[in-house]
C-alpha positions as a Markdown table, in Angstrom:
| # | Residue | x | y | z |
|---|---|---|---|---|
| 1 | Met | 128.9 | 202.5 | 120.7 |
| 2 | Thr | 125.1 | 202.8 | 121.0 |
| 3 | Leu | 122.2 | 200.5 | 120.6 |
| 4 | Asn | 119.5 | 200.9 | 118.0 |
| 5 | Ala | 116.5 | 203.1 | 118.7 |
| 6 | Glu | 114.3 | 200.0 | 118.9 |
| 7 | Gln | 116.0 | 198.5 | 121.9 |
| 8 | Pro | 115.2 | 194.9 | 122.9 |
| 9 | Asp | 114.3 | 194.1 | 126.5 |
| 10 | Ala | 117.4 | 191.9 | 127.1 |
| 11 | Leu | 121.1 | 192.3 | 126.5 |
| 12 | Ser | 123.5 | 189.4 | 127.0 |
| 13 | Ile | 127.2 | 190.1 | 127.6 |
| 14 | Ile | 129.4 | 187.1 | 126.7 |
| 15 | Leu | 132.8 | 187.2 | 128.2 |
| 16 | Ala | 135.3 | 185.6 | 125.8 |
| 17 | Ala | 138.6 | 187.3 | 126.4 |
| 18 | Gly | 140.3 | 184.6 | 128.5 |
| 19 | Ser | 143.6 | 183.4 | 127.1 |
| 20 | Gly | 143.0 | 179.7 | 127.9 |
| 21 | Thr | 146.6 | 178.8 | 128.5 |
| 22 | Arg | 145.7 | 175.5 | 130.1 |
| 23 | Met | 144.2 | 174.4 | 126.7 |
| 24 | Lys | 147.8 | 174.3 | 125.3 |
| 25 | Ser | 146.5 | 175.4 | 122.0 |
| 26 | Arg | 147.0 | 178.1 | 119.4 |
| 27 | Leu | 143.2 | 178.2 | 118.9 |
| 28 | Pro | 141.4 | 180.6 | 121.3 |
| 29 | Lys | 139.7 | 178.6 | 124.0 |
| 30 | Val | 136.2 | 179.7 | 123.2 |
| 31 | Leu | 136.6 | 178.4 | 119.6 |
| 32 | His | 137.2 | 174.8 | 120.7 |
| 33 | Ser | 134.2 | 172.8 | 119.6 |
| 34 | Val | 131.7 | 170.8 | 121.5 |
| 35 | Ala | 129.4 | 168.6 | 119.3 |
| 36 | Gly | 130.8 | 170.3 | 116.1 |
| 37 | Arg | 130.2 | 173.9 | 117.2 |
| 38 | Pro | 132.6 | 176.3 | 118.9 |
| 39 | Met | 131.8 | 176.8 | 122.6 |
| 40 | Leu | 131.2 | 180.5 | 121.9 |
| 41 | Gly | 128.6 | 179.5 | 119.3 |
| 42 | His | 126.7 | 177.4 | 121.8 |
| 43 | Val | 126.6 | 180.3 | 124.4 |
| 44 | Ala | 125.5 | 182.8 | 121.7 |
| 45 | Ser | 122.8 | 180.4 | 120.5 |
| 46 | Thr | 121.4 | 180.1 | 124.1 |
| 47 | Ala | 121.5 | 183.8 | 124.6 |
| 48 | Ala | 119.6 | 184.3 | 121.3 |
| 49 | Glu | 116.9 | 182.0 | 122.5 |
| 50 | Val | 116.3 | 184.3 | 125.5 |
| 51 | Gly | 116.1 | 187.2 | 123.0 |
| 52 | Gly | 117.6 | 190.7 | 122.7 |
| 53 | Arg | 121.0 | 191.9 | 121.8 |
| 54 | Ile | 124.4 | 190.2 | 122.2 |
| 55 | Val | 127.7 | 191.8 | 123.2 |
| 56 | Val | 130.9 | 189.7 | 123.1 |
| 57 | Val | 133.9 | 190.8 | 125.0 |
| 58 | Ile | 137.2 | 189.7 | 123.5 |
| 59 | Ser | 140.9 | 190.5 | 123.9 |
| 60 | Pro | 142.5 | 192.9 | 121.4 |
| 61 | Gly | 144.2 | 191.0 | 118.7 |
| 62 | Ala | 141.9 | 187.9 | 119.1 |
| 63 | Thr | 141.5 | 187.9 | 115.3 |
| 64 | Glu | 140.0 | 184.4 | 115.0 |
| 65 | Thr | 137.4 | 185.1 | 117.7 |
| 66 | Glu | 136.4 | 188.4 | 116.2 |
| 67 | Glu | 136.1 | 186.8 | 112.8 |
| 68 | Phe | 133.9 | 184.0 | 114.2 |
| 69 | Val | 131.6 | 186.6 | 115.9 |
| 70 | Lys | 131.3 | 188.7 | 112.7 |
| 71 | Ser | 130.6 | 185.7 | 110.5 |
| 72 | Thr | 128.1 | 183.9 | 112.8 |
| 73 | Leu | 126.7 | 186.8 | 114.9 |
| 74 | Pro | 126.6 | 189.7 | 112.5 |
| 75 | Glu | 124.3 | 191.7 | 114.8 |
| 76 | Ala | 126.5 | 191.3 | 117.8 |
| 77 | Leu | 128.6 | 194.1 | 119.3 |
| 78 | Val | 132.3 | 193.4 | 119.9 |
| 79 | Cys | 134.1 | 195.0 | 122.8 |
| 80 | Tyr | 137.7 | 194.7 | 123.9 |
| 81 | Gln | 139.1 | 193.9 | 127.4 |
| 82 | Arg | 142.5 | 195.5 | 127.2 |
| 83 | Gln | 143.7 | 194.3 | 130.6 |
| 84 | Gln | 143.0 | 190.9 | 132.3 |
| 85 | Leu | 142.0 | 192.3 | 135.7 |
| 86 | Gly | 139.1 | 190.0 | 136.6 |
| 87 | Thr | 135.5 | 189.4 | 135.6 |
| 88 | Ala | 134.2 | 192.9 | 136.6 |
| 89 | Asn | 137.0 | 194.4 | 134.5 |
| 90 | Ala | 135.8 | 192.3 | 131.6 |
| 91 | Val | 132.3 | 193.4 | 131.9 |
| 92 | Glu | 133.5 | 197.0 | 132.3 |
| 93 | Ala | 134.8 | 196.8 | 128.7 |
| 94 | Ala | 131.2 | 196.6 | 127.6 |
| 95 | Arg | 129.9 | 199.5 | 129.7 |
| 96 | Ala | 129.1 | 201.7 | 126.7 |
| 97 | Ala | 126.8 | 198.9 | 125.4 |
| 98 | Phe | 124.7 | 198.5 | 128.5 |
| 99 | Glu | 124.9 | 201.5 | 130.8 |
| 100 | Thr | 121.9 | 203.2 | 129.2 |
| 101 | Phe | 120.1 | 199.9 | 128.4 |
| 102 | Pro | 116.6 | 199.9 | 129.9 |
| 103 | Gly | 116.0 | 196.1 | 130.0 |
| 104 | Asp | 117.6 | 193.1 | 131.6 |
| 105 | Val | 121.4 | 192.6 | 131.4 |
| 106 | Leu | 122.8 | 189.1 | 131.6 |
| 107 | Val | 126.4 | 188.1 | 131.9 |
| 108 | Leu | 127.5 | 184.7 | 130.3 |
| 109 | Tyr | 130.8 | 183.0 | 129.7 |
| 110 | Gly | 132.1 | 181.9 | 126.3 |
| 111 | Asp | 133.7 | 178.8 | 127.8 |
| 112 | Ala | 130.5 | 177.5 | 129.5 |
| 113 | Pro | 128.6 | 175.8 | 126.5 |
| 114 | Leu | 126.1 | 173.7 | 128.5 |
| 115 | Ile | 123.9 | 176.4 | 130.0 |
| 116 | Pro | 120.3 | 175.8 | 128.9 |
| 117 | Ser | 118.1 | 178.7 | 127.8 |
| 118 | Ala | 115.6 | 177.6 | 130.6 |
| 119 | Ala | 118.1 | 178.7 | 133.2 |
| 120 | Leu | 118.5 | 182.1 | 131.6 |
| 121 | Ala | 114.7 | 182.4 | 131.3 |
| 122 | Ala | 114.4 | 181.6 | 135.1 |
| 123 | Leu | 116.8 | 184.4 | 135.9 |
| 124 | Arg | 114.7 | 186.9 | 133.9 |
| 125 | Asp | 111.6 | 185.5 | 135.6 |
| 126 | Ala | 113.2 | 186.3 | 139.0 |
| 127 | Leu | 113.8 | 189.9 | 137.8 |
| 128 | Asn | 110.2 | 190.1 | 136.6 |
| 129 | Gln | 109.1 | 189.1 | 140.1 |
| 130 | Gly | 110.8 | 192.0 | 141.7 |
| 131 | Ala | 114.5 | 191.2 | 142.1 |
| 132 | Ser | 117.1 | 193.7 | 141.0 |
| 133 | Leu | 119.8 | 191.1 | 140.7 |
| 134 | Ala | 119.5 | 187.3 | 140.1 |
| 135 | Ile | 122.3 | 184.8 | 140.5 |
| 136 | Leu | 122.5 | 181.3 | 139.0 |
| 137 | Gly | 123.9 | 178.8 | 141.5 |
| 138 | Phe | 124.4 | 175.0 | 141.8 |
| 139 | Cys | 125.2 | 172.5 | 144.5 |
| 140 | Ala | 128.6 | 170.8 | 144.2 |
| 141 | Ala | 129.6 | 167.5 | 145.8 |
| 142 | Asp | 133.2 | 169.0 | 145.9 |
| 143 | Pro | 133.0 | 172.8 | 145.9 |
| 144 | Thr | 136.7 | 173.3 | 146.0 |
| 145 | Gly | 137.7 | 176.2 | 143.8 |
| 146 | Tyr | 134.2 | 177.6 | 143.3 |
| 147 | Gly | 132.9 | 180.8 | 144.7 |
| 148 | Arg | 130.5 | 180.1 | 147.5 |
| 149 | Leu | 127.0 | 181.6 | 147.5 |
| 150 | Leu | 126.2 | 182.9 | 151.0 |
| 151 | Leu | 122.4 | 183.3 | 151.7 |
| 152 | Asp | 120.5 | 185.4 | 154.2 |
| 153 | Gln | 117.8 | 184.1 | 156.5 |
| 154 | His | 115.3 | 184.3 | 153.7 |
| 155 | Gly | 117.3 | 182.2 | 151.3 |
| 156 | Arg | 118.4 | 185.2 | 149.2 |
| 157 | Pro | 122.0 | 185.8 | 148.1 |
| 158 | Ala | 123.8 | 188.0 | 150.5 |
| 159 | Ala | 127.3 | 187.7 | 149.2 |
| 160 | Ile | 129.6 | 185.5 | 147.0 |
| 161 | Arg | 133.0 | 184.6 | 148.5 |
| 162 | Glu | 135.7 | 183.3 | 146.1 |
| 163 | His | 137.3 | 180.1 | 147.4 |
| 164 | Lys | 140.7 | 181.7 | 148.0 |
| 165 | Asp | 139.1 | 184.4 | 150.1 |
| 166 | Ala | 136.6 | 182.2 | 152.0 |
| 167 | Ser | 136.9 | 181.3 | 155.6 |
| 168 | Ser | 136.9 | 177.6 | 156.7 |
| 169 | Glu | 133.2 | 177.9 | 157.6 |
| 170 | Glu | 132.4 | 179.5 | 154.2 |
| 171 | Arg | 134.3 | 176.8 | 152.4 |
| 172 | Ala | 132.0 | 174.2 | 153.9 |
| 173 | Val | 129.1 | 175.7 | 152.0 |
| 174 | Ser | 128.2 | 173.5 | 149.0 |
| 175 | Leu | 126.1 | 176.1 | 147.2 |
| 176 | Cys | 128.3 | 177.5 | 144.5 |
| 177 | Asn | 128.3 | 180.4 | 142.1 |
| 178 | Ser | 128.1 | 179.7 | 138.3 |
| 179 | Gly | 129.2 | 183.2 | 137.5 |
| 180 | Ile | 126.0 | 183.9 | 135.5 |
| 181 | Ile | 124.0 | 186.8 | 136.6 |
| 182 | Ala | 121.1 | 189.0 | 135.5 |
| 183 | Val | 120.5 | 192.6 | 136.5 |
| 184 | Arg | 117.3 | 194.7 | 136.0 |
| 185 | Gly | 118.4 | 197.8 | 134.1 |
| 186 | Gly | 121.8 | 198.7 | 132.5 |
| 187 | Asp | 122.1 | 201.9 | 134.5 |
| 188 | Arg | 121.7 | 200.0 | 137.8 |
| 189 | Phe | 124.3 | 197.4 | 136.6 |
| 190 | Ala | 126.7 | 200.2 | 135.7 |
| 191 | Ser | 126.3 | 201.8 | 139.1 |
| 192 | Leu | 127.0 | 198.6 | 140.9 |
| 193 | Leu | 129.9 | 197.8 | 138.7 |
| 194 | Ser | 131.6 | 201.1 | 139.4 |
| 195 | Lys | 131.7 | 200.3 | 143.2 |
| 196 | Val | 133.6 | 197.0 | 142.7 |
| 197 | Gly | 137.1 | 197.1 | 144.2 |
| 198 | Asn | 140.1 | 194.8 | 144.2 |
| 199 | Ala | 140.8 | 194.3 | 147.9 |
| 200 | Asn | 141.1 | 190.5 | 147.6 |
| 201 | Ala | 143.8 | 187.8 | 147.5 |
| 202 | Ala | 144.2 | 188.1 | 143.7 |
| 203 | Gln | 143.9 | 191.9 | 143.6 |
| 204 | Glu | 141.3 | 191.4 | 140.8 |
| 205 | Tyr | 137.9 | 193.1 | 140.2 |
| 206 | Tyr | 135.4 | 190.4 | 140.9 |
| 207 | Leu | 131.9 | 190.7 | 139.3 |
| 208 | Thr | 130.6 | 188.6 | 142.2 |
| 209 | Asp | 131.2 | 191.6 | 144.6 |
| 210 | Ile | 128.1 | 193.3 | 143.2 |
| 211 | Val | 125.9 | 190.9 | 145.2 |
| 212 | Ala | 127.1 | 192.3 | 148.5 |
| 213 | Ile | 127.1 | 195.9 | 147.1 |
| 214 | Ala | 123.5 | 195.4 | 145.9 |
| 215 | Arg | 122.4 | 194.2 | 149.3 |
| 216 | Ser | 124.2 | 197.2 | 151.0 |
| 217 | Glu | 122.0 | 199.5 | 148.9 |
| 218 | Gly | 118.8 | 197.7 | 149.8 |
| 219 | Leu | 118.3 | 196.0 | 146.5 |
| 220 | Thr | 116.5 | 192.6 | 146.4 |
| 221 | Thr | 118.5 | 189.6 | 145.2 |
| 222 | Ala | 117.3 | 186.3 | 144.0 |
| 223 | Leu | 118.7 | 182.8 | 143.6 |
| 224 | Val | 118.1 | 180.5 | 140.7 |
| 225 | Thr | 119.6 | 177.0 | 140.8 |
| 226 | Cys | 120.4 | 174.5 | 138.1 |
| 227 | Ala | 122.3 | 171.2 | 137.7 |
| 228 | Gly | 126.0 | 171.4 | 138.3 |
| 229 | Glu | 126.9 | 169.9 | 135.0 |
| 230 | Glu | 125.0 | 172.7 | 133.2 |
| 231 | Thr | 127.4 | 175.3 | 134.6 |
| 232 | Leu | 130.6 | 173.5 | 133.6 |
| 233 | Gly | 133.3 | 175.9 | 132.5 |
| 234 | Val | 136.0 | 174.6 | 130.2 |
| 235 | Asn | 139.6 | 175.4 | 131.1 |
| 236 | Asp | 141.5 | 172.4 | 129.8 |
| 237 | Arg | 141.2 | 169.5 | 127.4 |
| 238 | Ala | 139.9 | 167.2 | 130.1 |
| 239 | Gln | 137.0 | 169.5 | 130.8 |
| 240 | Leu | 136.4 | 169.9 | 127.1 |
| 241 | Ala | 136.1 | 166.1 | 126.8 |
| 242 | Gln | 133.7 | 166.2 | 129.8 |
| 243 | Ala | 131.6 | 168.9 | 128.1 |
| 244 | Glu | 131.5 | 166.9 | 125.0 |
| 245 | Ala | 130.3 | 163.8 | 126.9 |
| 246 | Ile | 127.5 | 165.7 | 128.5 |
| 247 | Met | 126.4 | 167.3 | 125.3 |
| 248 | Gln | 126.4 | 163.9 | 123.5 |
| 249 | Lys | 124.3 | 162.4 | 126.3 |
| 250 | Arg | 121.8 | 165.2 | 125.8 |
| 251 | Leu | 121.7 | 164.9 | 122.0 |
| 252 | Arg | 121.3 | 161.1 | 122.1 |
| 253 | Ala | 118.5 | 161.3 | 124.7 |
| 254 | Asp | 116.7 | 163.8 | 122.6 |
| 255 | Ala | 117.0 | 161.6 | 119.5 |
| 256 | Leu | 115.8 | 158.5 | 121.3 |
| 257 | Ala | 112.9 | 160.4 | 122.7 |
| 258 | Asn | 111.8 | 161.5 | 119.2 |
| 259 | Gly | 111.7 | 158.1 | 117.6 |
| 260 | Val | 115.3 | 157.2 | 116.6 |
| 261 | Thr | 116.6 | 153.7 | 117.3 |
| 262 | Met | 120.3 | 153.5 | 118.3 |
| 263 | Ile | 121.6 | 149.9 | 118.9 |
| 264 | Ala | 124.5 | 151.2 | 121.0 |
| 265 | Pro | 123.8 | 154.9 | 121.8 |
| 266 | Asp | 127.0 | 155.5 | 123.7 |
| 267 | Thr | 129.0 | 154.8 | 120.5 |
| 268 | Val | 127.1 | 157.3 | 118.3 |
| 269 | Thr | 128.5 | 160.8 | 118.0 |
| 270 | Leu | 126.0 | 163.5 | 117.0 |
| 271 | Ala | 126.5 | 167.2 | 116.0 |
| 272 | Tyr | 124.7 | 170.0 | 117.6 |
| 273 | Asp | 122.5 | 170.4 | 114.5 |
| 274 | Thr | 121.9 | 166.8 | 113.5 |
| 275 | Lys | 118.3 | 166.3 | 112.4 |
| 276 | Leu | 117.0 | 162.7 | 112.6 |
| 277 | Gly | 113.5 | 161.7 | 111.5 |
| 278 | Gln | 111.3 | 159.0 | 113.0 |
| 279 | Asp | 112.2 | 155.3 | 112.7 |
| 280 | Val | 115.8 | 156.1 | 111.7 |
| 281 | Leu | 118.0 | 153.2 | 112.7 |
| 282 | Ile | 121.6 | 153.9 | 113.7 |
| 283 | Glu | 124.0 | 151.1 | 114.2 |
| 284 | Pro | 127.1 | 151.3 | 116.4 |
| 285 | Asn | 130.1 | 153.6 | 115.9 |
| 286 | Val | 128.5 | 156.1 | 113.6 |
| 287 | Val | 129.8 | 159.7 | 113.5 |
| 288 | Phe | 127.6 | 162.7 | 112.4 |
| 289 | Gly | 129.4 | 165.9 | 111.7 |
| 290 | Pro | 127.6 | 169.3 | 111.4 |
| 291 | Gly | 124.9 | 169.8 | 108.8 |
| 292 | Val | 123.3 | 166.4 | 108.5 |
| 293 | Thr | 119.6 | 165.7 | 108.0 |
| 294 | Val | 118.3 | 162.1 | 108.0 |
| 295 | Glu | 114.7 | 161.6 | 106.9 |
| 296 | Asp | 112.3 | 159.0 | 108.3 |
| 297 | Gly | 113.1 | 155.3 | 108.0 |
| 298 | Ala | 116.7 | 155.7 | 106.9 |
| 299 | Val | 119.2 | 153.1 | 108.1 |
| 300 | Ile | 122.8 | 154.1 | 109.0 |
| 301 | Arg | 124.9 | 151.1 | 109.3 |
| 302 | Ala | 128.0 | 150.7 | 111.6 |
| 303 | Phe | 131.2 | 152.8 | 111.3 |
| 304 | Ser | 129.8 | 155.3 | 108.9 |
| 305 | His | 130.9 | 159.0 | 108.9 |
| 306 | Ile | 128.5 | 161.6 | 107.6 |
| 307 | Glu | 128.8 | 165.4 | 107.5 |
| 308 | Gly | 127.0 | 168.1 | 105.5 |
| 309 | Ala | 124.6 | 165.6 | 103.9 |
| 310 | His | 120.9 | 165.2 | 103.4 |
| 311 | Ile | 119.7 | 161.6 | 103.5 |
| 312 | Gly | 116.3 | 160.8 | 102.1 |
| 313 | Arg | 113.5 | 158.6 | 103.4 |
| 314 | Asn | 114.3 | 154.9 | 103.6 |
| 315 | Ala | 117.8 | 155.3 | 102.3 |
| 316 | Gln | 120.5 | 152.9 | 103.5 |
| 317 | Ile | 124.1 | 153.9 | 104.3 |
| 318 | Gly | 127.1 | 151.8 | 105.0 |
| 319 | Pro | 128.6 | 150.0 | 106.8 |
| 320 | Tyr | 131.9 | 151.9 | 106.6 |
| 321 | Ala | 130.5 | 154.6 | 104.3 |
| 322 | Arg | 131.8 | 158.2 | 104.2 |
| 323 | Leu | 129.4 | 161.0 | 103.1 |
| 324 | Arg | 131.1 | 164.4 | 102.8 |
| 325 | Pro | 129.6 | 167.9 | 102.4 |
| 326 | Gly | 127.2 | 168.5 | 99.6 |
| 327 | Val | 125.7 | 164.9 | 99.4 |
| 328 | Arg | 122.0 | 164.5 | 98.8 |
| 329 | Leu | 120.5 | 161.0 | 98.8 |
| 330 | Gly | 117.0 | 160.4 | 97.3 |
| 331 | Glu | 114.4 | 158.2 | 98.8 |
| 332 | Gly | 115.5 | 154.5 | 98.9 |
| 333 | Ala | 119.0 | 155.2 | 97.7 |
| 334 | Arg | 121.6 | 152.7 | 98.8 |
| 335 | Ile | 125.2 | 153.5 | 99.6 |
| 336 | Gly | 127.3 | 150.5 | 100.6 |
| 337 | Asn | 130.5 | 149.6 | 102.4 |
| 338 | Phe | 133.6 | 151.6 | 101.7 |
| 339 | Val | 131.9 | 154.1 | 99.5 |
| 340 | Glu | 132.9 | 157.8 | 99.6 |
| 341 | Leu | 130.6 | 160.5 | 98.3 |
| 342 | Lys | 131.3 | 164.2 | 98.0 |
| 343 | Asn | 129.1 | 167.0 | 96.6 |
| 344 | Ala | 127.0 | 164.3 | 94.9 |
| 345 | Val | 123.3 | 163.8 | 94.3 |
| 346 | Ile | 122.2 | 160.2 | 94.4 |
| 347 | Glu | 118.6 | 160.1 | 93.2 |
| 348 | Glu | 115.7 | 157.9 | 94.2 |
| 349 | Gly | 116.5 | 154.2 | 94.2 |
| 350 | Ala | 120.0 | 154.6 | 92.9 |
| 351 | Lys | 122.7 | 152.3 | 94.2 |
| 352 | Val | 126.4 | 152.8 | 94.9 |
| 353 | Asn | 127.1 | 149.6 | 96.9 |
| 354 | His | 130.8 | 148.8 | 97.0 |
| 355 | Leu | 134.2 | 150.3 | 97.2 |
| 356 | Ser | 133.5 | 153.5 | 95.1 |
| 357 | Tyr | 134.2 | 157.2 | 95.0 |
| 358 | Ile | 131.6 | 159.5 | 93.6 |
| 359 | Gly | 132.4 | 163.2 | 93.7 |
| 360 | Asp | 130.9 | 166.2 | 92.0 |
| 361 | Ala | 128.3 | 164.1 | 90.3 |
| 362 | Arg | 124.6 | 163.2 | 89.8 |
| 363 | Val | 123.5 | 159.6 | 89.8 |
| 364 | Gly | 120.1 | 159.3 | 88.3 |
| 365 | Val | 117.0 | 157.5 | 89.4 |
| 366 | Asp | 117.5 | 153.7 | 89.7 |
| 367 | Ala | 121.0 | 153.9 | 88.3 |
| 368 | Asn | 123.5 | 151.3 | 89.5 |
| 369 | Val | 127.2 | 152.0 | 90.0 |
| 370 | Gly | 129.3 | 148.9 | 90.2 |
| 371 | Ala | 132.1 | 148.1 | 92.6 |
| 372 | Gly | 135.4 | 150.0 | 92.3 |
| 373 | Thr | 133.9 | 152.8 | 90.2 |
| 374 | Ile | 135.3 | 156.3 | 90.6 |
| 375 | Thr | 134.5 | 159.7 | 89.2 |
| 376 | Cys | 137.8 | 161.4 | 88.2 |
| 377 | Asn | 136.5 | 164.8 | 89.1 |
| 378 | Tyr | 139.8 | 166.8 | 89.6 |
| 379 | Asp | 142.3 | 167.5 | 86.8 |
| 380 | Gly | 144.9 | 169.1 | 89.1 |
| 381 | Phe | 143.4 | 172.6 | 88.7 |
| 382 | Asp | 139.6 | 172.4 | 88.7 |
| 383 | Lys | 136.7 | 170.2 | 89.7 |
| 384 | His | 134.4 | 168.8 | 86.9 |
| 385 | Gln | 130.9 | 167.2 | 86.9 |
| 386 | Thr | 129.9 | 163.7 | 86.1 |
| 387 | Asp | 126.2 | 163.1 | 85.2 |
| 388 | Ile | 124.9 | 159.5 | 85.2 |
| 389 | Gly | 121.4 | 159.2 | 83.7 |
| 390 | Glu | 118.4 | 157.4 | 85.0 |
| 391 | Gly | 118.6 | 153.6 | 84.9 |
| 392 | Ala | 122.2 | 153.6 | 83.7 |
| 393 | Phe | 124.5 | 150.7 | 84.6 |
| 394 | Ile | 128.1 | 151.4 | 85.4 |
| 395 | Gly | 130.2 | 148.2 | 85.3 |
| 396 | Ser | 132.7 | 147.4 | 88.0 |
| 397 | Asn | 136.1 | 149.1 | 88.1 |
| 398 | Thr | 135.1 | 151.9 | 85.8 |
| 399 | Ser | 136.8 | 155.3 | 85.7 |
| 400 | Leu | 134.5 | 158.2 | 84.6 |
| 401 | Val | 136.8 | 161.1 | 83.6 |
| 402 | Ala | 134.9 | 164.3 | 84.1 |
| 403 | Pro | 133.4 | 166.3 | 82.6 |
| 404 | Val | 131.3 | 163.4 | 81.2 |
| 405 | Lys | 127.7 | 162.5 | 80.8 |
| 406 | Ile | 126.3 | 159.0 | 80.7 |
| 407 | Gly | 122.9 | 158.9 | 79.0 |
| 408 | Lys | 119.7 | 157.4 | 80.4 |
| 409 | Gly | 119.7 | 153.6 | 80.3 |
| 410 | Ala | 123.3 | 153.4 | 79.1 |
| 411 | Tyr | 125.6 | 150.5 | 79.9 |
| 412 | Ile | 129.3 | 150.9 | 80.7 |
| 413 | Gly | 131.5 | 147.8 | 80.4 |
| 414 | Ser | 133.5 | 146.8 | 83.4 |
| 415 | Gly | 137.0 | 148.1 | 83.6 |
| 416 | Ser | 136.4 | 150.9 | 81.2 |
| 417 | Val | 138.0 | 154.4 | 81.3 |
| 418 | Ile | 135.2 | 156.7 | 79.9 |
| 419 | Thr | 136.5 | 160.1 | 78.6 |
| 420 | Arg | 133.6 | 161.0 | 76.3 |
| 421 | Asp | 129.8 | 161.3 | 76.7 |
| 422 | Val | 127.8 | 158.1 | 76.2 |
| 423 | Gly | 124.4 | 158.3 | 74.6 |
| 424 | Pro | 121.1 | 157.0 | 76.0 |
| 425 | Asp | 120.8 | 153.2 | 75.9 |
| 426 | Ala | 124.3 | 152.8 | 74.4 |
| 427 | Leu | 127.0 | 150.4 | 75.4 |
| 428 | Ala | 130.4 | 151.9 | 76.0 |
| 429 | Val | 133.5 | 149.8 | 76.4 |
| 430 | Ala | 136.9 | 151.5 | 76.7 |
| 431 | Arg | 139.6 | 148.9 | 77.5 |
| 432 | Gly | 142.3 | 146.9 | 75.8 |
| 433 | Val | 141.3 | 144.0 | 73.5 |
| 434 | Gln | 141.6 | 140.7 | 75.3 |
| 435 | Ala | 144.2 | 138.3 | 73.7 |
| 436 | Glu | 144.7 | 134.7 | 74.4 |
| 437 | Lys | 147.7 | 132.3 | 73.7 |
| 438 | Pro | 146.7 | 128.7 | 74.2 |
| 439 | Gly | 149.1 | 126.6 | 76.2 |
| 440 | Trp | 151.3 | 129.6 | 77.1 |
| 441 | Ala | 151.0 | 129.2 | 80.9 |
| 442 | Ala | 151.9 | 125.5 | 80.8 |
| 443 | Ala | 155.0 | 126.1 | 78.6 |
| 444 | Val | 156.2 | 128.9 | 80.9 |
| 445 | Arg | 155.8 | 126.7 | 84.0 |
| 446 | Glu | 157.8 | 123.8 | 82.3 |
| 447 | Arg | 160.6 | 126.1 | 81.3 |
| 448 | Arg | 160.9 | 127.6 | 84.8 |
| 449 | His | 160.9 | 124.1 | 86.3 |
| 450 | Arg | 163.8 | 123.1 | 84.0 |
| 451 | Glu | 165.7 | 126.3 | 84.9 |
| 452 | Arg | 165.4 | 125.7 | 88.7 |
| 453 | Lys | 166.2 | 121.9 | 88.5 |
| 454 | Pro | 169.7 | 121.3 | 90.0 |
| 455 | Pro | 172.3 | 119.8 | 87.5 |
| 456 | His | 173.3 | 116.1 | 88.0 |
| 457 | Ala | 176.5 | 115.5 | 89.9 |
């Protein structure tokens, strides 16, 4: 395994081979999502912002993880950690990818999705200023379980002591190791790594030992610090929920700072890639899945669920609307309560206001779809298209059996089942003929009254 001739100046190794048994899940830990994206995807995206190549270390047989890497990070190298013998052993699995690499080598973790690119940039800055090895640390109110960063008299990292190996004095240190490091030069990193042993309580090969090894060889180390929550590693469902809460807080703060109004921000769920324009109004209890863009001035009313949709300027959604992938709303379109859309284009000024399902369809400019209307788009085998022309009026409780086309300006009578195309400006009515029997109801009531009246004694 070799790098391309045009080598970048940074290489990020993402460790993603952990089994994650505490997650109690068949899904690999690093593929559990935060804000609609697998944790590994967040880490890879952050690494990509720093620049350079990406190497992902996984376990042999981790098919789902490997497929995710190949589908979302096609340029990344995949290496395999065949034995779970500690973090240094995990990095060792990627030796062929970095040992001749001339630039900066960073080590990241696939279960730590909150690390900002600014922290990685700061590590590289420390290397540019002369350090051979830079460590990312944080201060913890309760450092129990974390490796402690031990500093020399100049404030530089001298060693990292794992909690189980630390003395009582060392355990009193609140400066903790995030696990994220940066080393100047792959050959130097490979040399340090080869000297790591397993003389510790767990008999594992700790990557953290390279700090003391580097110091023993006279190399300069540097400390970079960040907020503790940014280093959160996810090992169980509770920590996954914690990471989600932190990410949501970030996303909401960014939206509010960029001109979005949220009536109750803590009730709004955003995805990692949600794009919100200025003067967008979001009412309480709205959920955005991945792939949503909302243009300026749109209103998203309460309890709506939106994913994979593009919402045009000044459109109005909900309350209680569901927009599924493939939906595009034109400027000023209106989607009302209890309306579900899927793979549908609702053009400028069109309205679907009440209790309707529109799937695999186009609703033309200024068309109106009445309450209870559905597009019957699936025949049990295939999906079919419905096309509703500009200015058409679809009466309430209509079923449009696709494939079908409703012409511009056409009018569909309420309660119709439309199975054939309707021409422009035509009226289509497809329902049984109404019949009336005068006095029928009174006669039935009288007869039933007689039948229920008890006989005389």
